[in-house]
C-alpha positions in Angstrom: -26.4 39.0 -14.8 -29.9 38.3 -16.1 -30.6 34.8 -17.3 -33.6 33.7 -19.4 -35.2 30.4 -20.1 -37.1 30.4 -23.3 -39.5 27.9 -24.9 -40.7 28.0 -28.5 -43.5 26.0 -29.9 -43.4 25.4 -33.6 -44.7 22.4 -33.2 -42.1 23.3 -30.6 -41.3 25.3 -27.5 -38.2 27.4 -27.0 -37.1 28.3 -23.5 -34.7 31.0 -22.1 -34.0 31.5 -18.5 -33.0 35.0 -17.3 -31.6 36.0 -13.9 -31.7 39.7 -13.1 -28.7 40.9 -11.2 -27.0 43.1 -13.8 -27.9 44.6 -17.1 -26.4 41.6 -18.9 -28.9 39.0 -20.2 -27.8 35.4 -20.4 -29.8 32.6 -22.0 -29.4 29.6 -19.7 -31.3 27.1 -21.9 -33.7 27.0 -24.7 -36.1 24.3 -25.8 -38.6 23.6 -28.5 -41.5 21.1 -28.4 -44.1 20.0 -30.9 -44.3 18.6 -34.4 -46.9 20.6 -36.3 -46.5 24.0 -38.1 -49.4 25.6 -36.2 -48.6 25.1 -32.5 -48.6 28.1 -30.2 -47.8 28.7 -26.5 -50.1 31.4 -25.1 -49.4 31.4 -21.3 -47.1 30.0 -18.6 -46.9 29.8 -14.9 -44.5 28.5 -12.2 -46.4 26.3 -9.7 -45.8 26.0 -6.0 -43.3 23.1 -6.6 -41.2 25.2 -9.0 -42.4 23.4 -12.1 -43.5 25.2 -15.3 -46.9 24.7 -16.9 -47.6 25.9 -20.4 -50.8 26.2 -22.3 -51.6 26.8 -26.0 -52.9 25.1 -29.0 -51.8 22.4 -31.4 -52.9 21.5 -34.9 -51.7 18.1 -36.0 -50.3 17.8 -39.5 -53.2 17.3 -41.9 -55.9 18.3 -39.4 -58.3 21.2 -39.9 -59.1 21.9 -36.3 -57.1 22.8 -33.2 -56.7 21.0 -29.9 -55.9 22.5 -26.5 -52.3 21.6 -25.5 -50.8 21.6 -22.0 -47.2 20.8 -21.1 -45.6 20.5 -17.7 -41.8 20.9 -17.3 -39.3 20.8 -14.5 -37.4 23.9 -13.6 -34.6 23.0 -16.0 -37.0 22.5 -18.9 -37.3 18.7 -18.9 -40.7 17.5 -20.1 -42.7 15.9 -17.3 -45.9 15.3 -19.3 -47.9 16.7 -22.2 -51.7 16.5 -22.6 -54.1 17.3 -25.3 -57.8 18.0 -24.9 -60.4 18.6 -27.5 -63.8 17.8 -28.9 -64.9 17.6 -32.5 -64.4 21.4 -33.0 -61.7 24.0 -32.4 -60.3 24.1 -28.9 -57.9 26.9 -27.9 -56.1 27.6 -24.5 -55.2 31.2 -24.0 -54.6 31.5 -20.2 -53.8 29.4 -17.1 -54.1 30.0 -13.3 -53.4 27.9 -10.3 -56.5 26.4 -8.8 -55.4 26.7 -5.2 -55.3 22.9 -4.5 -52.3 21.9 -6.6 -54.3 21.8 -9.9 -54.6 24.3 -12.7 -57.5 26.0 -14.5 -57.1 26.8 -18.2 -59.3 29.2 -20.1 -59.9 29.7 -23.8 -62.6 28.8 -26.3 -64.2 25.5 -27.4 -66.7 24.4 -30.0 -68.5 21.4 -31.3 -68.2 20.9 -35.1 -70.3 23.5 -36.9 -71.3 25.4 -33.8 -70.2 28.8 -32.5 -67.1 28.8 -30.2 -68.0 29.5 -26.6 -65.8 30.7 -23.7 -64.7 27.6 -21.7 -62.6 26.7 -18.7 -61.0 23.4 -17.8 -59.6 22.2 -14.5 -56.8 19.6 -14.5 -54.9 17.9 -11.6 -51.2 18.2 -11.0 -50.8 15.2 -13.2 -52.8 16.6 -16.1 -56.0 14.6 -15.5 -59.3 16.4 -16.3 -61.2 17.3 -13.1 -64.1 19.3 -14.6 -64.9 21.4 -17.6 -67.5 24.1 -18.2 -68.6 26.4 -20.9 -70.4 29.7 -20.8 -73.0 29.5 -23.5 -74.6 32.5 -25.1 -75.8 33.4 -28.6 -72.8 35.6 -29.3 -70.2 33.0 -28.5 -67.1 33.8 -26.6 -63.4 33.4 -26.1 -61.4 33.9 -22.9 -58.1 35.8 -23.1 -57.2 35.9 -19.4 -58.2 34.1 -16.2 -57.4 34.7 -12.5 -58.2 32.9 -9.3 -60.3 35.3 -7.1 -60.1 35.9 -3.4 -63.3 33.9 -2.8 -61.7 30.7 -4.3 -63.5 31.0 -7.6 -62.2 32.2 -11.0 -62.8 35.2 -13.3 -62.3 35.0 -17.0 -62.3 37.9 -19.5 -62.3 38.0 -23.2 -64.7 38.9 -26.0 -67.7 37.7 -27.9 -67.3 36.0 -31.3 -69.5 38.5 -33.1 -68.4 40.8 -35.9 -68.6 43.9 -33.7 -67.2 42.3 -30.5 -68.2 43.1 -26.9 -66.0 42.5 -23.9 -67.1 39.4 -22.1 -66.6 38.7 -18.3 -67.6 35.5 -16.6 -67.4 34.6 -12.9 -67.0 30.9 -12.1 -67.2 29.2 -8.7 -64.6 27.0 -7.1 -66.0 23.9 -9.0 -66.5 25.6 -12.3 -70.2 26.6 -11.9 -71.1 29.8 -13.7 -72.0 32.5 -11.1 -72.6 35.2 -13.6 -71.6 36.4 -17.1 -71.8 39.9 -18.6 -71.0 41.7 -21.8 -69.8 45.3 -21.9 -69.8 47.4 -25.0 -72.0 49.3 -27.5 -72.5 49.1 -31.3 -68.8 49.4 -31.9 -65.9 47.0 -31.1 -64.8 46.3 -27.5 -62.4 43.6 -26.3 -61.0 42.7 -22.9 -57.5 41.3 -22.9 -56.4 41.1 -19.2 -57.7 41.5 -15.7 -56.4 41.8 -12.1 -58.2 41.8 -8.8 -57.6 44.9 -6.6 -56.7 44.8 -2.9 -60.3 46.0 -2.1 -61.8 42.9 -3.8 -63.0 44.7 -7.0 -61.5 44.1 -10.4 -60.1 46.1 -13.4 -59.8 44.9 -16.9 -58.0 46.4 -19.9 -58.5 46.1 -23.6 -59.8 48.5 -26.3 -63.0 50.3 -27.1 -64.2 52.1 -30.2 -67.2 53.7 -28.5 -65.6 56.7 -26.7 -63.8 58.8 -29.3 -64.3 59.9 -32.9 -61.0 58.3 -34.0 -59.9 54.6 -33.9 -59.8 52.4 -30.8 -58.8 53.7 -27.4 -57.0 51.9 -24.5 -59.8 51.0 -22.0 -59.9 50.4 -18.3 -63.1 49.1 -16.8 -63.5 48.7 -13.0 -66.3 46.5 -11.7 -67.3 44.7 -8.5 -67.6 41.0 -7.7 -71.1 40.9 -9.2 -70.1 42.5 -12.5 -71.5 45.9 -11.7 -69.5 48.7 -13.3 -67.9 51.1 -10.9 -66.0 53.4 -13.3 -64.2 53.4 -16.6 -61.5 55.4 -18.3 -60.3 55.6 -21.8 -56.9 56.8 -23.0 -55.9 57.8 -26.5 -56.7 60.2 -29.3 -57.4 60.0 -33.0 -55.0 57.1 -33.5 -55.5 53.5 -32.6 -54.6 52.5 -29.0 -55.2 49.4 -27.1 -54.4 47.9 -23.7 -52.9 44.4 -23.8 -51.6 43.6 -20.3 -51.9 44.7 -16.7 -49.9 44.5 -13.4 -50.4 45.9 -9.9 -47.5 48.2 -8.9 -45.7 47.9 -5.6 -47.2 51.2 -4.5 -50.8 50.2 -5.1 -51.3 51.7 -8.5 -51.8 50.1 -11.9 -49.4 49.5 -14.8 -50.9 49.0 -18.3 -49.0 48.0 -21.4 -50.4 48.3 -24.9 -49.9 49.6 -28.4 -50.2 53.0 -30.0 -50.1 53.7 -33.8 -47.0 55.6 -34.6 -48.6 57.9 -37.1 -47.8 56.2 -40.4 -49.8 53.5 -42.1 -48.2 50.4 -40.5 -45.8 51.0 -37.6 -46.7 50.8 -33.9 -45.1 51.8 -30.6 -45.2 50.1 -27.2 -47.2 52.3 -24.9 -46.8 51.9 -21.1 -48.8 53.9 -18.6 -48.9 54.1 -14.8 -52.4 54.9 -13.7 -53.4 56.2 -10.2 -56.4 55.0 -8.3 -58.4 57.9 -9.6 -57.6 57.1 -13.2 -55.0 59.8 -13.5 -52.0 59.1 -15.7 -49.0 59.3 -13.3 -46.5 58.7 -16.2 -46.4 57.3 -19.6 -43.6 56.0 -21.8 -43.3 54.8 -25.4 -40.7 52.2 -26.6 -39.9 50.4 -29.8 -37.9 50.5 -33.0 -38.8 53.4 -35.3 -40.6 52.4 -38.5 -41.4 48.9 -37.1 -44.5 47.1 -35.8 -43.8 46.8 -32.0 -46.4 44.6 -30.3 -47.0 43.8 -26.6 -48.2 40.4 -25.5 -47.4 40.3 -21.8 -46.5 42.4 -18.8 -45.3 41.1 -15.4 -44.0 42.4 -12.1 -40.4 41.2 -12.1 -37.9 40.6 -9.3 -37.0 44.3 -9.7 -39.2 46.6 -11.8 -41.4 45.1 -14.6 -40.9 43.1 -17.7 -42.8 43.6 -21.0 -42.8 41.0 -23.8 -43.9 40.8 -27.4 -42.2 41.1 -30.7 -40.7 43.5 -33.3 -41.6 43.2 -36.9 -39.3 45.4 -39.2 -41.2 44.3 -42.4 -37.8 43.5 -44.0 -37.3 40.2 -42.2 -38.7 37.8 -39.6 -40.4 38.9 -36.4 -38.2 38.8 -33.4 -39.3 38.1 -29.8 -38.6 41.1 -27.6 -38.3 41.6 -23.8 -38.0 45.0 -22.1 -37.2 45.6 -18.5 -38.2 48.9 -16.9 -37.9 50.3 -13.4 -40.6 51.7 -11.1 -40.5 55.1 -13.0 -40.7 53.6 -16.4 -37.1 54.0 -17.3 -35.5 51.3 -19.4 -33.2 48.9 -17.5 -32.4 46.6 -20.5 -34.0 45.0 -23.5 -33.3 41.8 -25.4 -34.3 40.4 -28.8 -34.4 36.6 -29.5 -34.1 35.8 -33.1 -35.1 32.6 -34.7 -32.8 29.9 -36.1 -31.9 29.6 -39.7 -33.8 26.9 -41.6 -31.5 24.6 -43.7 -34.0 24.5 -46.5 -34.0 28.3 -46.8 -30.5 29.7 -46.9 -31.4 33.3 -45.9 -34.7 33.2 -44.1 -34.8 32.9 -40.3 -37.8 31.6 -38.4 -39.8 34.4 -36.8 -40.3 34.4 -33.0 -42.8 36.0 -30.7 -42.8 36.3 -26.9 -46.4 35.7 -25.6 -45.9 35.1 -21.9 -43.4 35.6 -19.1 -43.0 34.4 -15.6 -40.6 35.4 -12.8 -39.1 32.2 -11.3 -38.1 31.6 -7.7 -34.4 31.3 -8.6 -34.3 34.9 -9.6 -34.7 34.3 -13.3 -37.5 34.5 -15.9 -39.0 32.1 -18.4 -40.4 33.3 -21.7 -42.9 31.4 -23.7 -44.2 32.0 -27.2 -43.9 30.7 -30.7 -41.5 30.5 -33.7 -41.8 29.6 -37.3 -41.1 30.5 -40.9 -43.3 33.0 -42.7 -45.0 33.7 -39.4 -46.2 30.1 -39.1 -46.4 29.3 -35.4 -43.9 27.6 -33.1 -44.4 27.4 -29.4 -41.6 29.2 -27.5 -41.1 28.9 -23.8 
């Protein structure tokens, strides 16, 4: 049986725990945290001690600006501590990585009131105490969507500039948060980086989307670069419709798995698009998933205890969004899938709160934890 732990953040987190032994999915527990109507969980990790650390944003009731929000929970979802960090502007946490010394590094965007948001990273201790913080300042602004700890002990963040026509932004930080280099990639059109992994040879590959390579809409984009930011090669996948890469994972046989979206051919619906890419950029296989006539959106992809898990949401346009998790095997065949619907709100007799899966982690007990958000009318709630 598969068991899930799920956390939602409404001002809340919802937590499901999933163990993967059969095709049956069991929710072991679910939790919500928070008080405002605009709180979101964006990423989650399980640390070396088996605790769960979640990052996202919170917007207190009546406030105009957001703060960075971090929660640490025990393996059963009990809250150990919660911390908020912010200046006088907007502060958003999109990703978290272990620092290698028991602490954590969080990446996102930060601003002072009235100024452009800049890509920023924050290191905290195991107890949630700030160790250091740094910002990559440039005229175009920036926001990190993913961060990883690199083999040299530093950190690599990817994201995009804050300009109208965005460029992909990549920043390499040292062990103590010092900026080693920062680069933008893109042309006059729109390019964004959403996820990155380090390859066994020490180089990196990011995924995202680019509008510069085809005559149609956006294409799914893979960009390979070395530890100094020098481009090694790049590949685009797609046609005249809009495609994008949203998440990456290294496969067990040394190749790459990419999950993203693909327009379904009508005006509004989207399909989940998963590709296995060889080291030479060749597509080894590709699969599409999702409910016909609906907006199927990917937020996360992880290597599971067996196979891979993809998370996101399904929007049927006739009701609330529903968080969605798909399990596939090494060949891209469906093992199982599960939707997690929101609870009914007593003030609205019919409507249910929408839910989104934004992050997944495989836990050491053989299960999984899902984090995201929930809320009425697509207002946000944090879900774990």
